[in-house]
One Martini backbone bead per residue (centre of mass of N, CA, C, O) as a GRO file, in nm:
protein
  276
    1UNK     BB    1   1.615   7.669 -28.039
    2UNK     BB    2   1.756   7.469 -28.259
    3UNK     BB    3   1.498   7.385 -28.487
    4UNK     BB    4   1.295   7.537 -28.334
    5UNK     BB    5   1.040   7.719 -28.218
    6UNK     BB    6   0.968   8.049 -28.196
    7UNK     BB    7   0.793   8.265 -28.008
    8UNK     BB    8   0.801   8.512 -28.217
    9UNK     BB    9   0.654   8.312 -28.441
   10UNK     BB   10   0.391   8.326 -28.331
   11UNK     BB   11   0.093   8.378 -28.369
   12UNK     BB   12  -0.086   8.639 -28.268
   13UNK     BB   13  -0.349   8.499 -28.165
   14UNK     BB   14  -0.191   8.314 -27.966
   15UNK     BB   15  -0.055   8.545 -27.797
   16UNK     BB   16  -0.325   8.670 -27.701
   17UNK     BB   17  -0.436   8.419 -27.555
   18UNK     BB   18  -0.210   8.430 -27.344
   19UNK     BB   19  -0.210   8.736 -27.247
   20UNK     BB   20  -0.509   8.747 -27.138
   21UNK     BB   21  -0.407   8.583 -26.859
   22UNK     BB   22  -0.273   8.829 -26.762
   23UNK     BB   23  -0.160   9.079 -26.581
   24UNK     BB   24  -0.084   9.410 -26.558
   25UNK     BB   25   0.213   9.375 -26.490
   26UNK     BB   26   0.296   9.202 -26.732
   27UNK     BB   27   0.167   9.386 -26.964
   28UNK     BB   28   0.364   9.642 -26.878
   29UNK     BB   29   0.667   9.506 -26.771
   30UNK     BB   30   0.723   9.254 -26.982
   31UNK     BB   31   0.610   9.185 -27.263
   32UNK     BB   32   0.693   9.456 -27.433
   33UNK     BB   33   1.029   9.383 -27.372
   34UNK     BB   34   1.102   9.134 -27.551
   35UNK     BB   35   0.951   9.212 -27.831
   36UNK     BB   36   0.788   9.328 -28.106
   37UNK     BB   37   0.582   9.101 -28.128
   38UNK     BB   38   0.475   9.119 -27.837
   39UNK     BB   39   0.395   9.407 -27.831
   40UNK     BB   40   0.182   9.398 -28.051
   41UNK     BB   41   0.002   9.182 -27.919
   42UNK     BB   42  -0.040   9.348 -27.640
   43UNK     BB   43  -0.228   9.571 -27.806
   44UNK     BB   44  -0.451   9.399 -27.791
   45UNK     BB   45  -0.773   9.426 -27.658
   46UNK     BB   46  -0.786   9.122 -27.563
   47UNK     BB   47  -0.576   9.179 -27.317
   48UNK     BB   48  -0.797   9.414 -27.178
   49UNK     BB   49  -1.060   9.283 -27.037
   50UNK     BB   50  -0.902   9.262 -26.760
   51UNK     BB   51  -0.914   9.500 -26.480
   52UNK     BB   52  -0.687   9.445 -26.214
   53UNK     BB   53  -0.587   9.662 -25.936
   54UNK     BB   54  -0.552   9.491 -25.652
   55UNK     BB   55  -0.239   9.390 -25.691
   56UNK     BB   56  -0.152   9.694 -25.687
   57UNK     BB   57   0.106   9.933 -25.600
   58UNK     BB   58   0.087  10.302 -25.583
   59UNK     BB   59   0.310  10.362 -25.418
   60UNK     BB   60   0.605  10.533 -25.472
   61UNK     BB   61   0.789  10.289 -25.319
   62UNK     BB   62   0.705  10.077 -25.491
   63UNK     BB   63   0.796   9.847 -25.718
   64UNK     BB   64   0.589   9.908 -25.936
   65UNK     BB   65   0.627  10.217 -25.958
   66UNK     BB   66   0.929  10.220 -26.013
   67UNK     BB   67   0.920  10.043 -26.267
   68UNK     BB   68   0.727  10.207 -26.442
   69UNK     BB   69   0.887  10.476 -26.440
   70UNK     BB   70   1.135  10.353 -26.567
   71UNK     BB   71   1.021  10.226 -26.831
   72UNK     BB   72   0.848  10.517 -26.905
   73UNK     BB   73   0.983  10.782 -26.808
   74UNK     BB   74   0.883  10.882 -26.526
   75UNK     BB   75   0.834  11.073 -26.232
   76UNK     BB   76   0.532  10.950 -26.184
   77UNK     BB   77   0.255  10.762 -26.016
   78UNK     BB   78  -0.096  10.712 -26.067
   79UNK     BB   79  -0.380  10.561 -26.075
   80UNK     BB   80  -0.528  10.736 -26.292
   81UNK     BB   81  -0.301  10.717 -26.499
   82UNK     BB   82  -0.297  10.405 -26.524
   83UNK     BB   83  -0.591  10.361 -26.597
   84UNK     BB   84  -0.588  10.529 -26.867
   85UNK     BB   85  -0.373  10.347 -27.002
   86UNK     BB   86  -0.536  10.074 -27.003
   87UNK     BB   87  -0.804  10.170 -27.120
   88UNK     BB   88  -0.689  10.259 -27.392
   89UNK     BB   89  -0.601   9.959 -27.465
   90UNK     BB   90  -0.898   9.842 -27.475
   91UNK     BB   91  -1.099  10.007 -27.658
   92UNK     BB   92  -1.385   9.920 -27.500
   93UNK     BB   93  -1.351   9.589 -27.413
   94UNK     BB   94  -1.407   9.585 -27.127
   95UNK     BB   95  -1.550   9.347 -26.878
   96UNK     BB   96  -1.343   9.404 -26.632
   97UNK     BB   97  -1.344   9.591 -26.307
   98UNK     BB   98  -1.097   9.650 -26.036
   99UNK     BB   99  -1.078   9.841 -25.779
  100UNK     BB  100  -0.928   9.966 -25.547
  101UNK     BB  101  -1.013   9.965 -25.227
  102UNK     BB  102  -0.847  10.255 -25.082
  103UNK     BB  103  -0.661  10.377 -25.334
  104UNK     BB  104  -0.703  10.670 -25.556
  105UNK     BB  105  -0.994  10.649 -25.608
  106UNK     BB  106  -1.252  10.822 -25.796
  107UNK     BB  107  -1.536  10.958 -25.929
  108UNK     BB  108  -1.384  11.030 -26.190
  109UNK     BB  109  -1.298  10.753 -26.261
  110UNK     BB  110  -1.579  10.626 -26.279
  111UNK     BB  111  -1.672  10.811 -26.503
  112UNK     BB  112  -1.460  10.747 -26.719
  113UNK     BB  113  -1.542  10.440 -26.728
  114UNK     BB  114  -1.839  10.488 -26.820
  115UNK     BB  115  -1.734  10.590 -27.107
  116UNK     BB  116  -1.486  10.377 -27.195
  117UNK     BB  117  -1.654  10.111 -27.050
  118UNK     BB  118  -1.950  10.005 -27.185
  119UNK     BB  119  -1.893   9.659 -27.149
  120UNK     BB  120  -1.945   9.590 -26.870
  121UNK     BB  121  -1.990   9.301 -26.636
  122UNK     BB  122  -1.773   9.372 -26.409
  123UNK     BB  123  -1.787   9.541 -26.081
  124UNK     BB  124  -1.542   9.690 -25.847
  125UNK     BB  125  -1.552   9.881 -25.576
  126UNK     BB  126  -1.465  10.104 -25.377
  127UNK     BB  127  -1.449  10.228 -25.007
  128UNK     BB  128  -1.397  10.582 -25.023
  129UNK     BB  129  -1.643  10.744 -25.059
  130UNK     BB  130  -1.806  11.026 -25.049
  131UNK     BB  131  -2.117  11.129 -25.011
  132UNK     BB  132  -2.138  11.304 -25.275
  133UNK     BB  133  -2.041  11.060 -25.451
  134UNK     BB  134  -2.228  10.832 -25.368
  135UNK     BB  135  -2.490  10.962 -25.517
  136UNK     BB  136  -2.365  10.901 -25.819
  137UNK     BB  137  -2.353  10.590 -25.864
  138UNK     BB  138  -2.626  10.500 -25.989
  139UNK     BB  139  -2.596  10.661 -26.260
  140UNK     BB  140  -2.334  10.511 -26.350
  141UNK     BB  141  -2.424  10.212 -26.333
  142UNK     BB  142  -2.668  10.250 -26.539
  143UNK     BB  143  -2.477  10.252 -26.806
  144UNK     BB  144  -2.445   9.928 -26.764
  145UNK     BB  145  -2.629   9.715 -26.956
  146UNK     BB  146  -2.418   9.448 -26.916
  147UNK     BB  147  -2.440   9.408 -26.621
  148UNK     BB  148  -2.377   9.116 -26.389
  149UNK     BB  149  -2.161   9.240 -26.168
  150UNK     BB  150  -2.140   9.345 -25.818
  151UNK     BB  151  -1.894   9.510 -25.596
  152UNK     BB  152  -1.908   9.582 -25.232
  153UNK     BB  153  -1.742   9.669 -24.929
  154UNK     BB  154  -1.964   9.895 -24.904
  155UNK     BB  155  -2.256  10.039 -24.821
  156UNK     BB  156  -2.422  10.265 -24.967
  157UNK     BB  157  -2.650  10.529 -24.925
  158UNK     BB  158  -2.760  10.449 -25.241
  159UNK     BB  159  -2.860  10.154 -25.256
  160UNK     BB  160  -3.161  10.168 -25.336
  161UNK     BB  161  -3.123  10.317 -25.596
  162UNK     BB  162  -2.920  10.117 -25.727
  163UNK     BB  163  -3.108   9.871 -25.738
  164UNK     BB  164  -3.324  10.003 -25.914
  165UNK     BB  165  -3.144  10.072 -26.156
  166UNK     BB  166  -3.048   9.785 -26.219
  167UNK     BB  167  -3.335   9.667 -26.263
  168UNK     BB  168  -3.393   9.860 -26.516
  169UNK     BB  169  -3.095   9.841 -26.691
  170UNK     BB  170  -2.997   9.526 -26.602
  171UNK     BB  171  -3.099   9.234 -26.738
  172UNK     BB  172  -2.823   9.039 -26.664
  173UNK     BB  173  -2.832   9.054 -26.364
  174UNK     BB  174  -2.680   8.817 -26.089
  175UNK     BB  175  -2.447   8.962 -25.905
  176UNK     BB  176  -2.399   9.024 -25.545
  177UNK     BB  177  -2.185   9.242 -25.342
  178UNK     BB  178  -2.220   9.321 -24.986
  179UNK     BB  179  -2.138   9.549 -24.698
  180UNK     BB  180  -2.352   9.582 -24.411
  181UNK     BB  181  -2.648   9.705 -24.349
  182UNK     BB  182  -2.939   9.487 -24.352
  183UNK     BB  183  -3.245   9.589 -24.407
  184UNK     BB  184  -3.565   9.575 -24.485
  185UNK     BB  185  -3.544   9.751 -24.740
  186UNK     BB  186  -3.312   9.605 -24.865
  187UNK     BB  187  -3.438   9.319 -24.892
  188UNK     BB  188  -3.680   9.413 -25.060
  189UNK     BB  189  -3.523   9.534 -25.300
  190UNK     BB  190  -3.376   9.275 -25.383
  191UNK     BB  191  -3.637   9.125 -25.453
  192UNK     BB  192  -3.786   9.329 -25.643
  193UNK     BB  193  -3.528   9.423 -25.844
  194UNK     BB  194  -3.362   9.112 -25.818
  195UNK     BB  195  -3.503   8.822 -25.916
  196UNK     BB  196  -3.229   8.702 -26.087
  197UNK     BB  197  -3.066   8.613 -25.877
  198UNK     BB  198  -2.779   8.380 -25.815
  199UNK     BB  199  -2.564   8.569 -25.652
  200UNK     BB  200  -2.506   8.623 -25.289
  201UNK     BB  201  -2.309   8.855 -25.085
  202UNK     BB  202  -2.306   8.932 -24.704
  203UNK     BB  203  -2.052   8.930 -24.572
  204UNK     BB  204  -1.998   9.116 -24.281
  205UNK     BB  205  -2.277   9.179 -24.180
  206UNK     BB  206  -2.576   9.319 -24.077
  207UNK     BB  207  -2.799   9.038 -24.004
  208UNK     BB  208  -3.107   8.906 -23.992
  209UNK     BB  209  -3.336   8.658 -24.008
  210UNK     BB  210  -3.567   8.818 -24.140
  211UNK     BB  211  -3.406   8.924 -24.390
  212UNK     BB  212  -3.306   8.648 -24.491
  213UNK     BB  213  -3.593   8.531 -24.546
  214UNK     BB  214  -3.673   8.736 -24.757
  215UNK     BB  215  -3.452   8.656 -24.961
  216UNK     BB  216  -3.500   8.353 -24.986
  217UNK     BB  217  -3.815   8.364 -25.063
  218UNK     BB  218  -3.780   8.584 -25.309
  219UNK     BB  219  -3.508   8.452 -25.436
  220UNK     BB  220  -3.566   8.181 -25.649
  221UNK     BB  221  -3.265   8.181 -25.822
  222UNK     BB  222  -3.075   8.092 -25.617
  223UNK     BB  223  -2.742   7.925 -25.598
  224UNK     BB  224  -2.582   8.145 -25.410
  225UNK     BB  225  -2.526   8.191 -25.052
  226UNK     BB  226  -2.346   8.441 -24.852
  227UNK     BB  227  -2.318   8.467 -24.463
  228UNK     BB  228  -2.051   8.532 -24.341
  229UNK     BB  229  -1.970   8.679 -24.047
  230UNK     BB  230  -2.229   8.768 -23.918
  231UNK     BB  231  -2.435   8.998 -23.752
  232UNK     BB  232  -2.751   8.906 -23.600
  233UNK     BB  233  -2.698   8.591 -23.671
  234UNK     BB  234  -2.889   8.274 -23.653
  235UNK     BB  235  -2.874   7.961 -23.781
  236UNK     BB  236  -3.150   7.772 -23.819
  237UNK     BB  237  -3.377   7.540 -23.916
  238UNK     BB  238  -3.555   7.734 -24.083
  239UNK     BB  239  -3.332   7.840 -24.262
  240UNK     BB  240  -3.228   7.571 -24.376
  241UNK     BB  241  -3.501   7.495 -24.508
  242UNK     BB  242  -3.529   7.747 -24.694
  243UNK     BB  243  -3.223   7.687 -24.823
  244UNK     BB  244  -3.240   7.394 -24.964
  245UNK     BB  245  -3.262   7.494 -25.273
  246UNK     BB  246  -2.981   7.592 -25.243
  247UNK     BB  247  -2.682   7.483 -25.352
  248UNK     BB  248  -2.528   7.731 -25.190
  249UNK     BB  249  -2.490   7.763 -24.822
  250UNK     BB  250  -2.311   8.021 -24.645
  251UNK     BB  251  -2.268   8.062 -24.257
  252UNK     BB  252  -2.005   8.087 -24.130
  253UNK     BB  253  -1.959   8.281 -23.819
  254UNK     BB  254  -2.235   8.348 -23.741
  255UNK     BB  255  -2.396   8.591 -23.504
  256UNK     BB  256  -2.559   8.778 -23.267
  257UNK     BB  257  -2.283   8.840 -23.123
  258UNK     BB  258  -2.016   8.955 -23.010
  259UNK     BB  259  -1.734   8.879 -22.811
  260UNK     BB  260  -1.879   9.093 -22.588
  261UNK     BB  261  -2.216   9.076 -22.612
  262UNK     BB  262  -2.258   9.285 -22.855
  263UNK     BB  263  -2.381   9.501 -23.054
  264UNK     BB  264  -2.370   9.733 -23.268
  265UNK     BB  265  -2.360  10.045 -23.331
  266UNK     BB  266  -2.599  10.231 -23.473
  267UNK     BB  267  -2.422  10.418 -23.641
  268UNK     BB  268  -2.261  10.196 -23.779
  269UNK     BB  269  -2.494  10.063 -23.923
  270UNK     BB  270  -2.604  10.313 -24.083
  271UNK     BB  271  -2.343  10.371 -24.250
  272UNK     BB  272  -2.219  10.083 -24.370
  273UNK     BB  273  -1.942  10.047 -24.178
  274UNK     BB  274  -1.922   9.727 -24.123
  275UNK     BB  275  -1.697   9.561 -23.906
  276UNK     BB  276  -1.489   9.342 -23.735
   0.00000   0.00000   0.00000
């Protein structure tokens, strides 16, 4: 506008404050191509502190993949290549990283992130690791000394070891999300290794009243506990009384049996891949 202030004349720190609120799609496909000033500002590591890959589609025919390969003159795009691209721009300052749920991420990607993103506070893992890769997760997670929040869509076979490593290595850890069979050993490990938990989500897990009470009575600093849509669990008056000190206790949809009157198959429970 004539006589008005031009966007490209805005101070760089103000632009960075705006751009850091954008997602990866805008930071890679929109902002850098507006003008040189915006491109320079978008290269500031402060714009790349939150790396959320879950809203992006890396299939070759997706609009995002076709747009990215066109803008950057590439023949193809993989998740691993894109992840390395944005991690490089963060220059070690990334605080949050959310892997895609089920496509493209490998244990090599997690290893790369553990080296290049040492300051992570929040990590959301994919759900498709093979068993041999699964066993390496505790070692890698233990490298993030500042980790405060971990989200897992499926409970890994190395869950007990992972919880122990987090308890030893991550003094600020306070939020955990996991889905799968929560057995007696799992409940006890959560209580013993993570006494400072403030937020715990076990929704869509196989969880009984006994294990839930162990967690409620053992994790005395819980502020939010979510056990929605769990199987094997019927929340009664005893559970409600025990959880009364927790600010937010969500348990809607949990029930003892599934819609057919049966509990899940034992092999499904043990695998940790329990879903509705």
